[in-house]
VEXKOLTOR-666826 format. One record per residue: residue in three letters; y, z, x of N, C-alpha, C in turn. Coordinates in steps of 0.02 Angstrom, whole numbers, padded with zeros to 5 digits. Each point is the difference from the previous one (the first is absolute). Layout:
BEGIN
+-----+--------+--------+--------+--------+--------+--------+--------+--------+--------+
!   r !     ny !     nz !     nx !    cay !    caz !    cax !     cy !     cz !     cx !
+-----+--------+--------+--------+--------+--------+--------+--------+--------+--------+
! ALA !      Y !      Z !      X !      Y !      Z !      X !      Y !      Z !      X !
...
+-----+--------+--------+--------+--------+--------+--------+--------+--------+--------+
//
This chain:
BEGIN
+-----+--------+--------+--------+--------+--------+--------+--------+--------+--------+
!   r !     ny !     nz !     nx !    cay !    caz !    cax !     cy !     cz !     cx !
+-----+--------+--------+--------+--------+--------+--------+--------+--------+--------+
! UNK !  04270 !  03747 !  08565 ! -00040 ! -00040 ! -00009 ! -00066 !  00030 ! -00007 !
! UNK ! -00049 !  00086 !  00010 ! -00038 !  00036 !  00005 ! -00011 ! -00020 ! -00090 !
! UNK !  00044 !  00002 ! -00040 !  00001 ! -00010 ! -00080 ! -00044 ! -00074 ! -00008 !
! UNK !  00073 ! -00037 !  00017 ! -00051 ! -00064 ! -00010 ! -00060 ! -00012 !  00012 !
! UNK ! -00039 !  00014 !  00036 ! -00063 !  00021 !  00020 ! -00045 !  00007 ! -00026 !
! UNK !  00031 !  00048 ! -00046 ! -00061 !  00006 ! -00021 ! -00016 !  00045 ! -00089 !
! UNK !  00060 ! -00080 ! -00012 !  00009 ! -00034 ! -00059 ! -00041 ! -00062 ! -00025 !
! UNK ! -00008 ! -00037 !  00089 ! -00053 ! -00034 !  00004 ! -00059 ! -00007 ! -00023 !
! UNK ! -00050 ! -00032 ! -00032 ! -00075 !  00012 ! -00017 ! -00027 !  00002 !  00056 !
! UNK ! -00068 !  00021 !  00002 ! -00036 ! -00021 !  00041 ! -00016 ! -00035 !  00028 !
! UNK ! -00017 ! -00072 !  00038 ! -00040 ! -00064 !  00010 ! -00059 !  00040 !  00000 !
! UNK ! -00046 ! -00033 ! -00001 ! -00084 !  00013 !  00002 ! -00026 ! -00058 !  00043 !
! UNK ! -00032 !  00043 !  00063 ! -00049 ! -00033 !  00061 ! -00044 ! -00078 ! -00061 !
! UNK ! -00041 ! -00003 !  00047 ! -00052 !  00019 !  00015 ! -00061 !  00010 ! -00074 !
! UNK ! -00025 ! -00037 ! -00006 ! -00076 !  00046 ! -00071 ! -00055 !  00023 !  00074 !
! UNK ! -00011 !  00053 ! -00044 ! -00066 !  00047 !  00054 ! -00059 ! -00057 ! -00016 !
! UNK ! -00052 ! -00051 !  00042 ! -00039 !  00000 !  00000 ! -00054 !  00040 ! -00017 !
! UNK ! -00034 !  00013 ! -00082 ! -00060 !  00030 ! -00013 ! -00010 ! -00037 ! -00070 !
! UNK ! -00075 !  00043 !  00008 ! -00043 ! -00027 ! -00046 ! -00046 !  00064 ! -00052 !
! UNK !  00036 ! -00008 ! -00038 ! -00057 !  00064 ! -00059 ! -00064 ! -00010 !  00005 !
! UNK ! -00031 !  00030 ! -00031 ! -00072 !  00028 !  00047 ! -00015 ! -00013 ! -00096 !
! UNK ! -00072 ! -00013 !  00021 ! -00051 ! -00031 ! -00077 ! -00051 !  00073 !  00010 !
! UNK ! -00003 !  00017 ! -00024 ! -00098 !  00057 ! -00003 ! -00044 ! -00038 !  00027 !
! UNK !  00006 ! -00043 ! -00067 ! -00093 ! -00063 !  00031 !  00016 ! -00050 ! -00007 !
! UNK !  00049 ! -00008 !  00101 !  00035 ! -00086 !  00000 ! -00035 ! -00054 !  00034 !
! UNK !  00009 ! -00047 ! -00031 ! -00056 ! -00064 !  00025 !  00054 ! -00007 !  00038 !
! UNK ! -00071 ! -00025 !  00050 !  00032 ! -00008 !  00083 !  00046 ! -00074 !  00015 !
! UNK !  00056 ! -00027 !  00006 !  00058 ! -00005 !  00054 !  00013 ! -00050 ! -00102 !
! UNK !  00019 !  00018 ! -00021 !  00021 ! -00004 ! -00084 !  00060 !  00049 ! -00044 !
! UNK !  00049 ! -00041 ! -00010 !  00060 !  00077 ! -00009 !  00015 ! -00070 ! -00067 !
! UNK !  00063 !  00059 ! -00044 !  00046 ! -00061 ! -00050 !  00070 !  00069 !  00057 !
! UNK !  00042 ! -00050 ! -00053 !  00060 ! -00039 !  00035 !  00024 ! -00006 ! -00044 !
! UNK !  00053 !  00054 ! -00005 !  00057 ! -00004 ! -00065 !  00075 !  00020 !  00040 !
! UNK !  00025 ! -00063 ! -00045 !  00057 ! -00017 !  00029 !  00052 !  00041 ! -00035 !
! UNK !  00061 ! -00034 !  00024 !  00068 !  00054 ! -00046 !  00015 ! -00040 ! -00071 !
! UNK !  00031 !  00018 ! -00050 ! -00008 ! -00023 ! -00077 !  00067 ! -00052 !  00035 !
! UNK !  00024 !  00001 !  00049 !  00059 ! -00066 ! -00003 ! -00004 ! -00071 !  00029 !
! UNK ! -00086 !  00041 !  00002 ! -00040 ! -00083 !  00029 !  00001 ! -00058 ! -00071 !
! UNK ! -00003 ! -00080 !  00037 !  00037 ! -00014 ! -00073 ! -00089 ! -00024 !  00004 !
! UNK ! -00019 ! -00023 !  00051 ! -00060 ! -00036 ! -00018 ! -00079 !  00013 !  00067 !
! UNK ! -00036 !  00060 ! -00015 ! -00029 !  00006 !  00010 ! -00058 ! -00051 !  00050 !
! UNK ! -00024 ! -00048 ! -00032 ! -00048 ! -00010 !  00022 ! -00004 ! -00072 !  00067 !
! UNK !  00096 ! -00013 !  00002 !  00033 ! -00014 !  00042 !  00002 !  00048 !  00041 !
! UNK !  00027 !  00057 ! -00005 !  00004 !  00013 !  00050 ! -00058 !  00052 !  00036 !
! UNK ! -00070 !  00032 ! -00008 ! -00084 ! -00006 ! -00012 ! -00002 ! -00090 !  00044 !
! UNK !  00029 ! -00037 ! -00032 ! -00010 ! -00073 !  00048 ! -00002 !  00025 !  00088 !
! UNK !  00074 !  00029 ! -00009 !  00033 !  00002 !  00073 ! -00055 !  00038 !  00049 !
! UNK ! -00006 !  00082 ! -00038 !  00003 !  00036 !  00015 ! -00061 ! -00031 !  00026 !
! UNK ! -00062 ! -00007 ! -00015 ! -00032 ! -00009 !  00012 ! -00056 ! -00044 !  00050 !
! UNK !  00042 ! -00056 ! -00005 !  00018 ! -00064 !  00058 !  00008 !  00064 !  00080 !
! UNK !  00077 ! -00016 ! -00006 !  00019 !  00068 !  00044 ! -00059 !  00040 !  00010 !
! UNK ! -00063 !  00044 ! -00017 ! -00003 !  00072 !  00041 ! -00092 ! -00018 ! -00022 !
! UNK ! -00004 ! -00083 !  00037 ! -00079 ! -00034 ! -00031 ! -00019 !  00065 ! -00055 !
! UNK ! -00004 ! -00038 ! -00043 ! -00036 !  00048 ! -00078 ! -00011 ! -00058 ! -00001 !
! UNK ! -00031 !  00020 ! -00087 ! -00053 ! -00032 ! -00037 !  00033 !  00016 ! -00074 !
! UNK !  00032 ! -00016 ! -00052 !  00051 !  00023 ! -00036 ! -00081 ! -00006 ! -00083 !
! UNK ! -00003 !  00056 ! -00023 !  00003 !  00035 ! -00049 ! -00005 ! -00038 ! -00080 !
! UNK !  00022 !  00046 ! -00037 !  00015 ! -00018 ! -00064 !  00085 !  00067 !  00030 !
! UNK !  00037 ! -00067 ! -00031 !  00054 !  00012 ! -00022 !  00037 !  00054 ! -00071 !
! UNK !  00047 !  00036 !  00017 ! -00018 !  00034 ! -00080 !  00111 ! -00020 ! -00020 !
! UNK !  00026 !  00009 ! -00064 !  00046 ! -00019 ! -00008 !  00036 !  00057 ! -00059 !
! UNK ! -00063 !  00018 ! -00026 !  00026 !  00037 ! -00073 !  00017 !  00067 ! -00007 !
! UNK ! -00039 !  00078 !  00028 !  00020 !  00067 ! -00004 !  00035 ! -00009 !  00075 !
! UNK ! -00015 ! -00044 !  00060 !  00020 !  00040 !  00036 !  00007 ! -00082 !  00051 !
! UNK !  00045 ! -00015 !  00045 !  00000 ! -00055 !  00028 ! -00039 !  00008 !  00078 !
! UNK ! -00034 ! -00026 !  00025 ! -00077 !  00003 !  00052 ! -00015 ! -00041 ! -00001 !
! UNK ! -00051 !  00015 !  00086 ! -00075 ! -00061 ! -00012 ! -00054 !  00027 !  00029 !
! UNK ! -00065 ! -00008 !  00005 ! -00032 !  00032 !  00014 ! -00046 ! -00059 !  00064 !
! UNK !  00001 !  00042 !  00064 ! -00005 ! -00054 !  00067 ! -00073 !  00017 !  00049 !
! UNK ! -00048 ! -00042 !  00037 ! -00039 !  00045 !  00051 !  00061 ! -00018 !  00066 !
! UNK ! -00013 !  00026 !  00031 !  00056 !  00026 !  00071 ! -00018 !  00050 !  00068 !
! UNK ! -00004 ! -00007 !  00037 ! -00011 !  00065 !  00055 !  00048 !  00034 ! -00010 !
! UNK ! -00021 !  00077 ! -00017 !  00058 !  00047 !  00003 !  00051 ! -00015 !  00019 !
! UNK !  00003 ! -00017 !  00082 !  00075 ! -00015 !  00020 !  00008 ! -00043 ! -00038 !
! UNK !  00021 ! -00069 ! -00027 !  00028 ! -00023 ! -00002 !  00026 !  00032 ! -00099 !
! UNK ! -00043 !  00033 !  00022 ! -00003 !  00048 ! -00087 !  00084 !  00051 !  00019 !
! UNK ! -00013 !  00038 !  00030 !  00065 !  00032 !  00046 !  00049 ! -00061 !  00009 !
! UNK ! -00002 ! -00034 !  00041 !  00055 ! -00030 ! -00031 !  00025 ! -00057 ! -00040 !
! UNK ! -00048 !  00001 ! -00035 !  00037 ! -00033 ! -00103 !  00014 !  00037 ! -00004 !
! UNK !  00015 !  00080 ! -00004 !  00024 !  00075 ! -00038 !  00058 ! -00018 !  00026 !
! UNK !  00035 ! -00007 !  00072 !  00065 ! -00002 !  00017 !  00070 ! -00051 ! -00027 !
! UNK ! -00039 ! -00058 ! -00046 !  00031 ! -00049 ! -00016 !  00030 !  00031 ! -00071 !
! UNK !  00080 !  00015 ! -00002 !  00039 ! -00005 ! -00035 ! -00003 !  00022 ! -00051 !
! UNK ! -00048 ! -00088 ! -00040 !  00006 ! -00017 ! -00057 ! -00084 !  00059 ! -00041 !
! UNK ! -00037 !  00010 !  00066 ! -00065 !  00043 ! -00031 !  00011 !  00072 ! -00010 !
! UNK !  00018 !  00019 ! -00070 !  00004 !  00075 ! -00015 ! -00077 !  00049 !  00031 !
! UNK ! -00061 ! -00031 ! -00002 ! -00032 !  00037 !  00039 ! -00076 ! -00020 !  00014 !
! UNK ! -00053 !  00005 !  00052 ! -00070 ! -00033 !  00011 ! -00048 !  00070 ! -00028 !
! UNK ! -00020 !  00003 ! -00023 ! -00065 !  00023 ! -00020 ! -00074 ! -00042 !  00035 !
! UNK ! -00056 !  00066 !  00009 ! -00056 ! -00058 ! -00021 ! -00008 !  00005 ! -00040 !
! UNK ! -00075 ! -00038 ! -00027 ! -00011 ! -00034 ! -00034 ! -00088 !  00093 !  00002 !
! UNK ! -00015 ! -00041 ! -00066 ! -00044 !  00078 !  00001 ! -00063 ! -00027 ! -00063 !
! UNK ! -00018 !  00053 ! -00003 ! -00091 ! -00005 ! -00059 !  00037 !  00070 ! -00032 !
! UNK ! -00007 ! -00034 ! -00057 !  00042 !  00077 ! -00072 ! -00073 ! -00017 ! -00031 !
! UNK ! -00034 !  00077 ! -00033 ! -00032 ! -00007 ! -00025 ! -00030 !  00067 ! -00065 !
! UNK ! -00009 ! -00002 ! -00044 !  00000 !  00051 ! -00044 ! -00034 !  00031 ! -00003 !
! UNK ! -00009 !  00047 ! -00003 ! -00073 !  00015 ! -00025 ! -00029 !  00016 ! -00075 !
! UNK ! -00070 !  00001 ! -00004 ! -00036 ! -00049 ! -00072 !  00060 !  00057 ! -00013 !
! UNK ! -00037 !  00080 !  00005 !  00027 !  00070 ! -00062 !  00063 !  00002 !  00007 !
! UNK !  00051 ! -00040 !  00010 !  00075 ! -00009 ! -00010 ! -00002 ! -00052 ! -00044 !
! UNK ! -00019 ! -00031 ! -00021 !  00021 ! -00063 ! -00051 ! -00013 !  00023 ! -00064 !
! UNK !  00048 ! -00002 ! -00041 !  00007 !  00013 ! -00074 ! -00058 ! -00041 ! -00042 !
! UNK ! -00050 !  00020 ! -00012 ! -00025 ! -00039 ! -00033 ! -00020 ! -00030 ! -00086 !
! UNK !  00051 !  00019 ! -00038 !  00028 ! -00010 ! -00053 !  00035 ! -00069 !  00013 !
! UNK !  00040 !  00007 !  00056 !  00032 ! -00088 !  00002 ! -00056 ! -00048 !  00013 !
! UNK ! -00046 !  00030 !  00021 ! -00075 ! -00064 !  00024 ! -00019 ! -00027 ! -00035 !
! UNK ! -00007 !  00021 ! -00070 ! -00046 ! -00002 ! -00078 !  00039 ! -00003 ! -00038 !
! UNK ! -00018 ! -00083 ! -00047 !  00015 ! -00019 ! -00051 ! -00020 !  00029 ! -00073 !
! UNK !  00039 !  00033 ! -00035 ! -00058 !  00025 ! -00046 !  00023 ! -00015 ! -00089 !
+-----+--------+--------+--------+--------+--------+--------+--------+--------+--------+
//
């Protein structure tokens, strides 16, 4: 009987509520990345923002499936526990120092 228990796959419990942090976060702005198995990102986005009192932004369907949303941190944490959600991260401002720009790509010859 003990051998049988060892052969069974472990059953995953509930997901841990977690938000990936951004360096220069935008308050109450989040990116929700969905699991690849989700077929209709727009419908899931509508459902989740309605259920969690948020506002949907852009829906992503190409490189990743997901959406941006305006939500409280408490509601973003709740969304992160949904089985259709791969992860939630804070939206943030990204900038490139001027000295890091390859000027040869900016000038037409």
